[in-house]
Each structure stands twice: as C-alpha cells, then as structure tokens.
LOZAFI-781578 format. One record per residue (C-alpha): y, x, z; residue in one letter. Coordinates in Angstrom, 2 decimals. Layout:
BEGIN
+---------+---------+---------+-----+
:      yy :      xx :      zz : res :
+---------+---------+---------+-----+
:       Y :       X :       Z :   A :
...
+---------+---------+---------+-----+
***
This chain:
BEGIN
+---------+---------+---------+-----+
:      yy :      xx :      zz : res :
+---------+---------+---------+-----+
:   80.51 :  106.48 :  191.14 :   X :
:   78.78 :  104.38 :  193.82 :   X :
:   76.35 :  101.53 :  193.52 :   X :
:   77.65 :   98.07 :  194.44 :   X :
:   75.34 :   95.87 :  196.55 :   X :
:   73.94 :   93.05 :  194.45 :   X :
:   75.17 :   90.49 :  196.99 :   X :
:   78.79 :   91.40 :  196.29 :   X :
:   78.93 :   89.97 :  192.80 :   X :
:   76.99 :   87.42 :  190.80 :   X :
:   77.46 :   89.48 :  187.65 :   X :
:   75.43 :   92.29 :  189.23 :   X :
:   72.47 :   89.92 :  189.40 :   X :
:   72.42 :   89.30 :  185.65 :   X :
:   69.58 :   90.76 :  183.59 :   X :
:   70.70 :   93.84 :  181.68 :   X :
:   70.35 :   92.01 :  178.33 :   X :
:   72.76 :   89.29 :  179.46 :   X :
:   75.14 :   91.77 :  181.10 :   X :
:   75.33 :   93.80 :  177.89 :   X :
:   76.36 :   90.67 :  175.96 :   X :
:   79.10 :   89.94 :  178.52 :   X :
:   80.37 :   93.52 :  178.42 :   X :
:   80.47 :   93.47 :  174.63 :   X :
:   82.94 :   90.58 :  174.80 :   X :
:   85.23 :   92.81 :  176.88 :   X :
:   84.85 :   95.72 :  174.45 :   X :
:   85.58 :   93.53 :  171.43 :   X :
:   88.63 :   91.97 :  173.12 :   X :
:   90.22 :   95.38 :  173.67 :   X :
:   89.15 :   96.69 :  170.26 :   X :
:   90.90 :   93.82 :  168.50 :   X :
:   94.11 :   94.15 :  170.53 :   X :
:   94.35 :   97.94 :  170.67 :   X :
:   96.48 :   98.57 :  167.52 :   X :
:   99.14 :   96.14 :  168.76 :   X :
:   99.54 :   98.07 :  171.99 :   X :
:   98.78 :  101.56 :  170.68 :   X :
:  100.63 :  104.32 :  172.45 :   X :
:   98.85 :  107.62 :  172.96 :   X :
:   95.78 :  106.90 :  175.04 :   X :
:   92.51 :  105.57 :  173.59 :   X :
:   90.98 :  102.24 :  174.62 :   X :
:   89.38 :  102.22 :  178.07 :   X :
:   86.15 :  100.47 :  177.20 :   X :
:   83.23 :  100.87 :  177.25 :   X :
:   83.81 :  104.15 :  179.17 :   X :
:   85.35 :  102.50 :  182.22 :   X :
:   82.62 :   99.88 :  182.32 :   X :
:   80.00 :  102.58 :  182.74 :   X :
:   81.75 :  103.81 :  185.90 :   X :
:   81.52 :  100.57 :  187.89 :   X :
:   78.05 :  101.14 :  189.36 :   X :
:   74.68 :  102.68 :  188.60 :   X :
:   73.34 :   99.44 :  187.08 :   X :
:   76.32 :   99.08 :  184.75 :   X :
:   76.19 :  102.76 :  183.87 :   X :
:   72.59 :  102.48 :  182.71 :   X :
:   73.24 :   99.19 :  180.89 :   X :
:   76.22 :  100.59 :  178.99 :   X :
:   74.41 :  103.77 :  177.93 :   X :
:   71.34 :  101.78 :  176.87 :   X :
:   73.34 :   99.35 :  174.70 :   X :
:   74.25 :  100.95 :  171.33 :   X :
:   76.34 :   97.93 :  170.30 :   X :
:   78.91 :   98.70 :  173.02 :   X :
:   79.63 :  102.04 :  171.33 :   X :
:   79.79 :  100.66 :  167.80 :   X :
:   83.50 :   99.62 :  167.97 :   X :
:   85.36 :  102.74 :  166.90 :   X :
:   89.12 :  103.33 :  166.69 :   X :
:   89.94 :  106.24 :  164.41 :   X :
:   93.51 :  107.47 :  164.82 :   X :
:   93.47 :  109.78 :  161.83 :   X :
:   96.89 :  111.42 :  162.09 :   X :
:   99.40 :  112.48 :  164.73 :   X :
:   99.15 :  114.77 :  167.73 :   X :
:   96.28 :  112.76 :  169.27 :   X :
:   94.17 :  112.92 :  166.13 :   X :
:   91.75 :  115.60 :  167.39 :   X :
:   91.01 :  113.69 :  170.60 :   X :
:   90.36 :  110.47 :  168.71 :   X :
:   88.05 :  112.19 :  166.22 :   X :
:   86.07 :  113.63 :  169.14 :   X :
:   85.88 :  110.19 :  170.75 :   X :
:   84.80 :  108.56 :  167.48 :   X :
:   82.07 :  111.16 :  166.92 :   X :
:   80.80 :  110.68 :  170.49 :   X :
:   80.71 :  106.91 :  170.01 :   X :
:   78.87 :  107.35 :  166.73 :   X :
:   76.04 :  109.23 :  168.46 :   X :
:   75.68 :  106.64 :  171.23 :   X :
:   75.77 :  103.75 :  168.75 :   X :
:   72.43 :  104.92 :  167.28 :   X :
:   71.83 :  102.74 :  164.21 :   X :
:   73.90 :   99.72 :  165.31 :   X :
:   76.20 :   98.17 :  162.66 :   X :
:   79.67 :   99.68 :  163.00 :   X :
:   83.13 :   98.16 :  163.37 :   X :
:   85.73 :  100.78 :  162.42 :   X :
:   89.51 :  100.58 :  162.56 :   X :
:   91.55 :  103.32 :  160.85 :   X :
:   95.21 :  103.81 :  161.72 :   X :
:   97.53 :  106.49 :  163.11 :   X :
:  100.99 :  107.93 :  163.00 :   X :
:  102.79 :  108.05 :  159.69 :   X :
:  101.83 :  111.27 :  157.95 :   X :
:  102.13 :  112.85 :  154.52 :   X :
:   99.61 :  115.64 :  155.13 :   X :
:   96.83 :  115.71 :  152.49 :   X :
:   94.51 :  117.33 :  155.05 :   X :
:   94.62 :  114.17 :  157.17 :   X :
:   93.53 :  112.12 :  154.17 :   X :
:   90.65 :  114.48 :  153.39 :   X :
:   89.44 :  114.48 :  157.00 :   X :
:   89.49 :  110.69 :  157.28 :   X :
:   87.60 :  110.17 :  154.01 :   X :
:   85.08 :  112.89 :  154.85 :   X :
:   84.34 :  111.22 :  158.19 :   X :
:   84.24 :  107.65 :  156.88 :   X :
:   82.46 :  107.73 :  153.54 :   X :
:   78.98 :  108.76 :  154.81 :   X :
:   79.08 :  105.69 :  157.08 :   X :
:   80.04 :  103.18 :  154.41 :   X :
:   76.65 :  101.44 :  154.43 :   X :
:   76.61 :  101.03 :  158.21 :   X :
:   80.04 :   99.43 :  158.48 :   X :
:   79.99 :   95.66 :  159.02 :   X :
:   83.70 :   95.44 :  159.91 :   X :
:   86.33 :   97.70 :  158.36 :   X :
:   90.06 :   97.65 :  159.08 :   X :
:   92.29 :   99.97 :  157.06 :   X :
:   95.86 :   99.77 :  158.36 :   X :
:   98.87 :  100.97 :  156.39 :   X :
:   99.62 :  103.51 :  159.15 :   X :
:   96.49 :  105.41 :  158.13 :   X :
:   96.96 :  108.77 :  156.33 :   X :
:   98.24 :  108.45 :  152.74 :   X :
:   95.82 :  106.93 :  150.21 :   X :
:   93.03 :  106.52 :  152.77 :   X :
:   92.85 :  102.70 :  152.40 :   X :
:   92.65 :  102.95 :  148.59 :   X :
:   90.15 :  105.84 :  148.58 :   X :
:   87.80 :  104.27 :  151.12 :   X :
:   87.95 :  100.92 :  149.32 :   X :
:   87.18 :  102.64 :  146.01 :   X :
:   84.23 :  104.46 :  147.60 :   X :
:   82.91 :  101.14 :  148.92 :   X :
:   83.19 :   99.66 :  145.42 :   X :
:   81.10 :  102.53 :  144.02 :   X :
:   78.54 :  103.16 :  146.79 :   X :
:   78.56 :  100.13 :  149.08 :   X :
:   75.40 :   98.12 :  149.70 :   X :
:   76.03 :   94.39 :  149.18 :   X :
:   75.70 :   92.26 :  152.29 :   X :
:   76.48 :   94.97 :  154.87 :   X :
:   80.27 :   94.53 :  155.12 :   X :
:   81.18 :   91.17 :  156.65 :   X :
:   84.81 :   91.72 :  157.67 :   X :
:   87.48 :   93.55 :  155.66 :   X :
:   91.11 :   94.08 :  156.67 :   X :
:   93.15 :   96.01 :  154.10 :   X :
:   96.86 :   96.81 :  154.31 :   X :
:   98.21 :   98.35 :  151.13 :   X :
:  100.52 :  101.34 :  151.46 :   X :
:  102.12 :  100.50 :  148.11 :   X :
:  105.57 :   98.87 :  148.11 :   X :
:  104.48 :   96.70 :  145.16 :   X :
:  101.85 :   93.97 :  145.65 :   X :
:   98.78 :   94.73 :  143.57 :   X :
:   95.85 :   92.78 :  142.17 :   X :
:   92.18 :   93.28 :  142.91 :   X :
:   90.41 :   92.23 :  139.74 :   X :
:   87.26 :   92.59 :  137.73 :   X :
:   87.12 :   94.30 :  134.35 :   X :
:   87.09 :   90.91 :  132.62 :   X :
:   90.26 :   89.67 :  134.33 :   X :
:   93.35 :   89.31 :  132.19 :   X :
:   96.86 :   90.14 :  133.27 :   X :
:   99.24 :   93.07 :  133.48 :   X :
:   99.72 :   93.24 :  137.26 :   X :
:   99.30 :   96.61 :  139.01 :   X :
:   95.67 :   96.77 :  140.11 :   X :
:   93.54 :   98.85 :  142.46 :   X :
:   90.44 :   99.15 :  140.33 :   X :
:   88.37 :   97.30 :  137.81 :   X :
:   84.90 :   96.11 :  138.83 :   X :
:   82.21 :   94.42 :  136.82 :   X :
:   82.32 :   90.70 :  137.72 :   X :
:   78.71 :   90.82 :  138.97 :   X :
:   79.45 :   93.81 :  141.22 :   X :
:   82.52 :   92.08 :  142.61 :   X :
:   80.49 :   88.99 :  143.49 :   X :
:   77.75 :   91.11 :  145.10 :   X :
:   80.23 :   92.89 :  147.37 :   X :
:   82.62 :   90.09 :  148.24 :   X :
:   80.48 :   86.95 :  148.52 :   X :
:   78.87 :   88.08 :  151.82 :   X :
:   82.30 :   88.70 :  153.40 :   X :
:   83.15 :   86.20 :  156.12 :   X :
:   86.56 :   87.50 :  157.25 :   X :
:   89.09 :   88.78 :  154.68 :   X :
:   92.59 :   89.96 :  155.63 :   X :
:   94.72 :   91.44 :  152.83 :   X :
:   98.31 :   92.68 :  152.84 :   X :
:   99.82 :   93.69 :  149.51 :   X :
:   96.50 :   93.29 :  147.68 :   X :
:   95.44 :   90.05 :  146.04 :   X :
:   92.28 :   88.95 :  144.23 :   X :
:   92.10 :   86.69 :  141.21 :   X :
:   91.27 :   83.49 :  143.03 :   X :
:   89.66 :   81.77 :  140.05 :   X :
:   86.64 :   83.98 :  140.75 :   X :
:   83.75 :   82.64 :  142.86 :   X :
:   83.41 :   86.03 :  144.56 :   X :
:   85.18 :   84.85 :  147.71 :   X :
:   83.33 :   81.59 :  148.27 :   X :
:   81.75 :   82.87 :  151.50 :   X :
:   85.05 :   83.61 :  153.25 :   X :
:   85.56 :   81.61 :  156.43 :   X :
:   88.62 :   83.44 :  157.80 :   X :
:   91.41 :   84.38 :  155.38 :   X :
:   94.74 :   86.10 :  156.03 :   X :
:   97.20 :   87.01 :  153.23 :   X :
:  100.62 :   88.65 :  153.56 :   X :
:  103.20 :   90.74 :  151.73 :   X :
:  102.96 :   89.20 :  148.29 :   X :
:  103.62 :   86.27 :  145.98 :   X :
:  101.66 :   83.17 :  145.07 :   X :
:  102.38 :   80.11 :  142.95 :   X :
:  101.52 :   76.56 :  143.91 :   X :
:   98.80 :   76.47 :  141.26 :   X :
:   97.28 :   79.75 :  142.44 :   X :
:   97.35 :   78.48 :  146.01 :   X :
:   95.48 :   75.31 :  145.02 :   X :
:   92.91 :   77.32 :  143.02 :   X :
:   92.39 :   79.72 :  145.91 :   X :
:   91.82 :   76.97 :  148.44 :   X :
:   89.51 :   75.06 :  146.10 :   X :
:   87.28 :   78.12 :  145.64 :   X :
:   86.87 :   78.85 :  149.38 :   X :
:   85.06 :   75.74 :  150.59 :   X :
:   83.94 :   77.19 :  153.96 :   X :
:   87.41 :   78.14 :  155.16 :   X :
:   87.89 :   77.80 :  158.92 :   X :
:   90.95 :   80.01 :  159.52 :   X :
:   93.91 :   80.30 :  157.13 :   X :
:   96.88 :   82.59 :  157.81 :   X :
:   99.62 :   82.96 :  155.17 :   X :
:  102.82 :   85.01 :  155.04 :   X :
:  103.62 :   84.89 :  151.32 :   X :
:  106.57 :   84.17 :  149.07 :   X :
:  106.16 :   81.20 :  146.75 :   X :
:  106.66 :   82.06 :  143.08 :   X :
:  109.04 :   79.79 :  141.21 :   X :
:  107.48 :   78.64 :  137.95 :   X :
:  107.94 :   75.98 :  135.29 :   X :
:  104.39 :   76.32 :  133.93 :   X :
:  102.26 :   73.21 :  134.34 :   X :
:   99.14 :   75.21 :  135.24 :   X :
:  101.04 :   76.85 :  138.09 :   X :
:  101.62 :   73.49 :  139.75 :   X :
:   98.93 :   71.83 :  141.84 :   X :
:   97.72 :   68.57 :  140.34 :   X :
:   95.64 :   67.30 :  143.27 :   X :
:   95.27 :   67.72 :  147.02 :   X :
:   92.74 :   70.25 :  148.29 :   X :
:   90.18 :   69.27 :  150.88 :   X :
:   89.17 :   71.91 :  153.45 :   X :
:   86.68 :   70.11 :  155.67 :   X :
:   85.94 :   73.06 :  158.00 :   X :
:   89.54 :   74.14 :  158.70 :   X :
:   90.14 :   74.80 :  162.41 :   X :
:   93.14 :   77.17 :  162.53 :   X :
:   96.25 :   77.25 :  160.32 :   X :
:   98.92 :   79.95 :  160.72 :   X :
:  102.02 :   79.81 :  158.51 :   X :
:  104.70 :   82.50 :  158.77 :   X :
:  108.00 :   81.89 :  156.99 :   X :
:  111.15 :   83.97 :  156.53 :   X :
:  114.35 :   83.79 :  154.51 :   X :
:  112.39 :   84.71 :  151.36 :   X :
:  109.54 :   82.21 :  151.69 :   X :
:  111.05 :   79.07 :  153.18 :   X :
:  109.08 :   76.94 :  150.68 :   X :
:  105.72 :   78.16 :  151.99 :   X :
:  105.48 :   75.65 :  154.83 :   X :
:  106.06 :   72.53 :  152.76 :   X :
:  103.99 :   73.72 :  149.79 :   X :
:  100.92 :   74.49 :  151.88 :   X :
:  101.10 :   71.37 :  154.01 :   X :
:  101.49 :   69.00 :  151.08 :   X :
:   98.31 :   70.43 :  149.49 :   X :
:   95.98 :   70.59 :  152.49 :   X :
:   93.58 :   67.87 :  153.52 :   X :
:   91.79 :   69.13 :  156.64 :   X :
:   88.54 :   67.55 :  157.77 :   X :
:   87.69 :   65.86 :  161.05 :   X :
:   87.56 :   69.03 :  163.14 :   X :
:   90.29 :   69.59 :  165.77 :   X :
:   93.01 :   71.72 :  164.18 :   X :
:   95.14 :   74.44 :  165.78 :   X :
:   98.46 :   74.95 :  163.94 :   X :
:  100.91 :   77.85 :  164.25 :   X :
:  104.34 :   77.76 :  162.60 :   X :
:  106.69 :   80.75 :  162.55 :   X :
:  109.93 :   79.13 :  161.39 :   X :
:  113.66 :   78.84 :  162.07 :   X :
:  115.38 :   75.98 :  163.86 :   X :
:  116.45 :   74.29 :  160.61 :   X :
:  112.82 :   74.12 :  159.48 :   X :
:  111.91 :   72.53 :  162.77 :   X :
:  114.21 :   69.68 :  161.80 :   X :
:  112.57 :   69.61 :  158.34 :   X :
:  109.19 :   69.03 :  159.96 :   X :
:  110.53 :   65.79 :  161.41 :   X :
:  112.19 :   64.50 :  158.24 :   X :
:  109.97 :   65.61 :  155.34 :   X :
:  107.60 :   62.91 :  154.04 :   X :
:  105.08 :   65.42 :  152.64 :   X :
:  104.85 :   67.18 :  156.00 :   X :
:  104.63 :   63.85 :  157.77 :   X :
:  101.64 :   62.89 :  155.61 :   X :
:   99.92 :   66.16 :  156.54 :   X :
:  100.35 :   65.36 :  160.23 :   X :
:   98.91 :   61.89 :  159.64 :   X :
:   95.76 :   63.14 :  157.88 :   X :
:   95.10 :   66.00 :  160.33 :   X :
:   93.58 :   66.07 :  163.81 :   X :
:   96.02 :   68.60 :  165.28 :   X :
:   95.19 :   69.23 :  168.91 :   X :
:   97.17 :   72.43 :  169.52 :   X :
:  100.63 :   73.19 :  168.08 :   X :
:  102.33 :   76.57 :  168.43 :   X :
:  105.91 :   76.90 :  167.16 :   X :
:  107.82 :   80.16 :  167.39 :   X :
:  111.37 :   80.57 :  166.13 :   X :
:  111.83 :   83.81 :  164.20 :   X :
:  115.38 :   84.03 :  165.48 :   X :
:  116.12 :   82.40 :  168.84 :   X :
:  117.65 :   79.02 :  168.11 :   X :
:  118.51 :   75.66 :  169.55 :   X :
:  115.71 :   73.18 :  170.15 :   X :
:  116.28 :   69.59 :  171.20 :   X :
:  113.99 :   67.42 :  173.25 :   X :
:  114.12 :   64.95 :  170.37 :   X :
:  112.48 :   67.52 :  168.09 :   X :
:  109.71 :   68.25 :  170.56 :   X :
:  109.09 :   64.58 :  171.25 :   X :
:  109.24 :   63.81 :  167.53 :   X :
:  106.66 :   66.48 :  166.72 :   X :
:  104.44 :   65.18 :  169.50 :   X :
:  104.72 :   61.60 :  168.32 :   X :
:  103.51 :   62.58 :  164.84 :   X :
:  100.30 :   64.10 :  166.21 :   X :
:   98.36 :   61.55 :  168.27 :   X :
:   95.51 :   64.00 :  168.92 :   X :
:   97.81 :   66.71 :  170.28 :   X :
:   96.74 :   68.12 :  173.63 :   X :
:   98.72 :   71.36 :  173.88 :   X :
:  102.05 :   72.58 :  172.54 :   X :
:  103.62 :   76.02 :  172.82 :   X :
:  107.23 :   76.80 :  171.93 :   X :
:  108.62 :   80.33 :  171.76 :   X :
:  112.23 :   81.57 :  171.51 :   X :
:  113.96 :   78.21 :  171.80 :   X :
:  116.94 :   77.06 :  173.83 :   X :
:  116.68 :   73.65 :  175.53 :   X :
:  120.16 :   72.41 :  176.31 :   X :
:  120.22 :   68.82 :  175.07 :   X :
:  118.75 :   65.94 :  177.04 :   X :
:  116.65 :   63.29 :  175.28 :   X :
:  118.11 :   59.85 :  174.70 :   X :
:  116.86 :   56.97 :  176.83 :   X :
:  115.18 :   55.28 :  173.84 :   X :
:  113.18 :   58.46 :  173.22 :   X :
:  112.02 :   58.63 :  176.83 :   X :
:  110.83 :   55.01 :  176.74 :   X :
:  108.39 :   55.71 :  173.88 :   X :
:  104.75 :   56.28 :  174.87 :   X :
:  103.62 :   59.75 :  173.79 :   X :
:  100.16 :   61.34 :  173.68 :   X :
:   99.45 :   62.84 :  177.09 :   X :
:   99.41 :   66.63 :  176.93 :   X :
:   96.96 :   68.83 :  178.74 :   X :
:   99.33 :   71.76 :  178.46 :   X :
:  102.96 :   72.59 :  177.63 :   X :
:  103.86 :   76.27 :  177.31 :   X :
:  107.34 :   77.76 :  176.86 :   X :
:  107.86 :   81.47 :  176.28 :   X :
:  111.08 :   83.44 :  175.77 :   X :
:  113.05 :   80.20 :  176.06 :   X :
:  116.33 :   79.27 :  177.73 :   X :
:  115.27 :   76.38 :  179.93 :   X :
:  117.75 :   73.91 :  181.44 :   X :
:  116.47 :   71.95 :  184.41 :   X :
:  118.25 :   68.69 :  183.59 :   X :
:  116.86 :   68.85 :  180.05 :   X :
:  113.30 :   69.87 :  180.85 :   X :
:  112.66 :   67.32 :  183.60 :   X :
:  113.00 :   64.20 :  181.36 :   X :
:  110.86 :   65.96 :  178.74 :   X :
:  108.13 :   66.52 :  181.31 :   X :
:  108.35 :   62.90 :  182.41 :   X :
:  107.88 :   61.75 :  178.81 :   X :
:  104.98 :   64.08 :  177.93 :   X :
:  103.22 :   64.14 :  181.33 :   X :
:  101.49 :   67.51 :  180.83 :   X :
:   98.78 :   68.48 :  183.29 :   X :
:   99.78 :   72.14 :  183.09 :   X :
:  103.16 :   73.77 :  182.48 :   X :
:  103.25 :   77.47 :  181.62 :   X :
:  106.52 :   79.42 :  181.54 :   X :
:  106.56 :   82.99 :  180.27 :   X :
:  109.63 :   85.25 :  180.13 :   X :
:  112.00 :   82.29 :  180.29 :   X :
:  115.60 :   82.20 :  181.53 :   X :
:  116.36 :   79.29 :  183.86 :   X :
:  119.71 :   77.48 :  183.81 :   X :
:  121.48 :   74.55 :  185.33 :   X :
:  123.05 :   72.20 :  182.77 :   X :
:  125.73 :   71.13 :  185.22 :   X :
:  126.88 :   74.57 :  186.37 :   X :
:  125.85 :   76.54 :  183.24 :   X :
:  124.62 :   79.27 :  185.59 :   X :
:  121.30 :   81.00 :  186.05 :   X :
:  118.95 :   79.35 :  188.52 :   X :
:  116.58 :   81.25 :  190.76 :   X :
:  113.09 :   81.12 :  189.31 :   X :
:  111.35 :   80.19 :  192.55 :   X :
:  113.71 :   77.27 :  193.19 :   X :
:  113.38 :   76.09 :  189.58 :   X :
:  109.57 :   76.13 :  189.68 :   X :
:  109.47 :   74.27 :  192.98 :   X :
:  111.39 :   71.38 :  191.44 :   X :
:  109.16 :   71.29 :  188.36 :   X :
:  106.04 :   71.26 :  190.53 :   X :
:  107.01 :   67.78 :  191.70 :   X :
:  106.51 :   66.52 :  188.15 :   X :
:  103.57 :   68.60 :  186.89 :   X :
:  100.26 :   69.11 :  188.74 :   X :
:   99.92 :   72.76 :  187.68 :   X :
:  102.86 :   75.11 :  187.08 :   X :
:  102.38 :   78.78 :  186.16 :   X :
:  105.44 :   81.00 :  185.76 :   X :
:  105.24 :   84.61 :  184.62 :   X :
:  107.73 :   87.30 :  183.69 :   X :
:  107.64 :   90.92 :  182.66 :   X :
:  107.99 :   91.90 :  186.33 :   X :
:  104.74 :   90.16 :  187.30 :   X :
:  101.49 :   92.06 :  187.59 :   X :
:   99.52 :   89.11 :  186.23 :   X :
:  101.00 :   88.40 :  182.83 :   X :
:  100.58 :   85.23 :  180.80 :   X :
:   98.23 :   85.82 :  177.89 :   X :
:   99.53 :   84.88 :  174.47 :   X :
:   97.97 :   81.48 :  173.64 :   X :
:   97.20 :   82.71 :  170.14 :   X :
:   94.81 :   85.21 :  171.68 :   X :
:   93.11 :   82.37 :  173.51 :   X :
:   92.64 :   80.43 :  170.28 :   X :
:   90.44 :   83.01 :  168.62 :   X :
:   91.18 :   86.65 :  169.26 :   X :
:   88.64 :   87.79 :  166.70 :   X :
:   90.43 :   86.27 :  163.71 :   X :
:   94.14 :   86.88 :  163.31 :   X :
+---------+---------+---------+-----+
***
C-alpha cells in the first residue's frame, strides 16, 4: 500500500468525515446488490477501500459504520469464511447500528440453523436493518423473527426483509385477529404496534399482515410478493399506510363476490414516488386493479411494469388505466416483457402520449419490427431526456422514425441485437450506432463483451429500496 499525493485526486483532499460518508455510499451499494450476484467470494468493500492509500486506510478503520453492513452466508462450503468475516466486521463496527443480511446455499442441516441463530440473536437489539432470505438455513427466518417478537426493543429495527421458506403463504397477526389462515405467531396488538410502527421499509414474501391494523402506518417503502390479496384488502392496506413512497407488488388477486372485498373508493397516496408492478400468468388482474385504485400526489412518479406484450396493448386501450395516467405525474416509465415479445412503435408512442410529464422510458425484451404510421409521427409528443432499450431486437428503419418523433437527448442500448428491416439481416453494431448518432445527441451502446456495462436503470432509481 502506498500513499497517493493529494494533488492527484480531489477526493483525497476531503476531510475524513466527508470521505467516510462518501465511502459508506459505496459500501451500501455493494451490500444491497451482493445477493443478486452472489457466487463464492465475499463483497470487496470496505476492505478494498482501506488499501487505496494511508489516508483512506485510517479513515476506513476509524469509521465503525463502514463495517456495520454484514453479509452472513450461513450454509454451504464458504460458510466458515463468511462467519469469520462477519465476526471481524462486528468487532470493527463497535456499537454502530447493524445491517445484516442472512442467506446461503440450500441446506437441510440442523447445525447450520443453530449456528445462525446463536450468532444472530444476541445482536437483535443492535440491528436496524434485517434481511432474512429464503436461501438461509431451514427455519432461520421464522426463528429469528420469533426471537425479535419476544426480545426486540421497539424503535431499533427500521428495515425488515423476510422471505418465507413455507410453500403456503401465511399471515402475521395479533392475538385478537380473526381468521383461520396459517400464521407465524400471535402477538398482543400493543406489542405488534410497538415493533412495527417504527419500521420504514418492509419487504415480505409469503408472509402477510392483517392490513386493517394501524401497526404499519410508518412504512414508507413496501414490497409484497408470493401471496394473494383481494381488491378490498388492497384498498384497506393502502389506506392505512399514508406515508408510502415506494410500492412493489407481485401478488395474485383473489376472486371474490363479497362486497367488503371490493374497493368502494379510490385511495390517495400523496407521497408515492416509485411503483413497481410484476405480473405473470396467474396475476394478470394485478395491473388494472392497482392502477384503478391509486391516486398519486403531485410528486414525480417512477413506474415499472413487468408484463407481457398483450398487456402492453391493454395499457393503451383500458379506460381505468388511462385515468391513472391522467391523474399521475409519471416522469420515468420502465416496461419489461416477461417473455420476449413484439412491440410496435405505436404502442411506445401511445404510452408516451398518455404521460405528458414523461422524461425517460426504458423497454426491455421487446422486438421492434413495425414502423409507425405517418399520422402517428406527425403528433407532437413530450420530449424525452432519455430512451433506453435493453435485450431488444432493434430494426434501424423502425427505430429511426421513433427517435424523430420522441427526440430523446440520450439513447442507451444494452445487449440489443441490431437488424435491417429491408435485408432482415444482422447489422454491425458500430455502423448502426453511427447512423443513430445523427438523430440523437448522445448515444451509449453496451453489450456483455464491454468492460463498461450499462447499469440497470432500476438501480439508478433507488438502489436502497427494491
């Protein structure tokens, strides 16, 4: 390790307090992304940061918060190394609040469960962010959650991510809650409010609260997946979380004929900033049901739809969805097709025309092969700051009129295949990009072979929450 002259970098001139805040952003970024890219090696930071120069080395060692983000891989052949790393981090974190993520290889060994619980439970009242993934050793998520119910200090835990290992969705309810659904545990209503009201970020998979409780009124970032919900329950849930800023849903809508399971009014969510809706063959009704209920406020809204190509057409034709677009200030729209499908310029232009505040659109896994009609090109559309296409089949003769109509300032292409509509043959990427650069001020094209890879725009939205 050698010291770097201060004149070589402005960051070396920062006070140590400011530098530590900057370095923590790097540590958090990797900590949040690590499970998605987990192979065998642990995260690099903050260790690597301490090797840059003497100044950084001292700053990293003197900043307990940098060591408070701990990945615990609690099973598999790398388990021992990760436990050693976690214990080392724990010492250097001093008394800083902890963010702990528990995952690992699939395992049925009871010893792995015992080790994970023995390591985690003494720390329960230092943990401000806890993520229990379903890949953790068997029963660890349930046991740690139960221990928190019994011994946790209210107000310490601010973020909870829980992925149930059960194949059957279960209910998290208080002792006074009615119903026969499979449940995790019963809590006194007062205890449930004490523990859950301070939580800001709540991500649950296969585990669902009774939303008529006020225990979740402090949640600002909510993600729910792997379960069922009725329209009435959805409306009740949204009504009881007034501070919601981020909403991510991947749920199947329950069919019901009961009047109380049908929403009677729209639900206003004045602070909503990010909406992620994931649909599949089992929950095709989710998109329309959610959008017809929501009334976002005046904040700019980022919207992500995971849909199929037939639902893309539904977005253009459905009156309920059209009304949602009219009452929302959508400025970023991300559409990914679950199965690669055909996308027409008319659909893209139609979606853009419905959202006058739109400044960026990203489409993934689509095939552009149909040119827009002249009457569509002659319409004035909101000017885009950015158009991004990833994993798309892009036809030059189709894309060029689309670019002329939307006039984006920046075009990003990631892992796309380039074609000629006239010859139906692949076009060389460099030649394709050169032609597009005549129409767009800034063109960035990346593929898996490039060293500098295009970052997923969803990460740029808010990598901390979903």
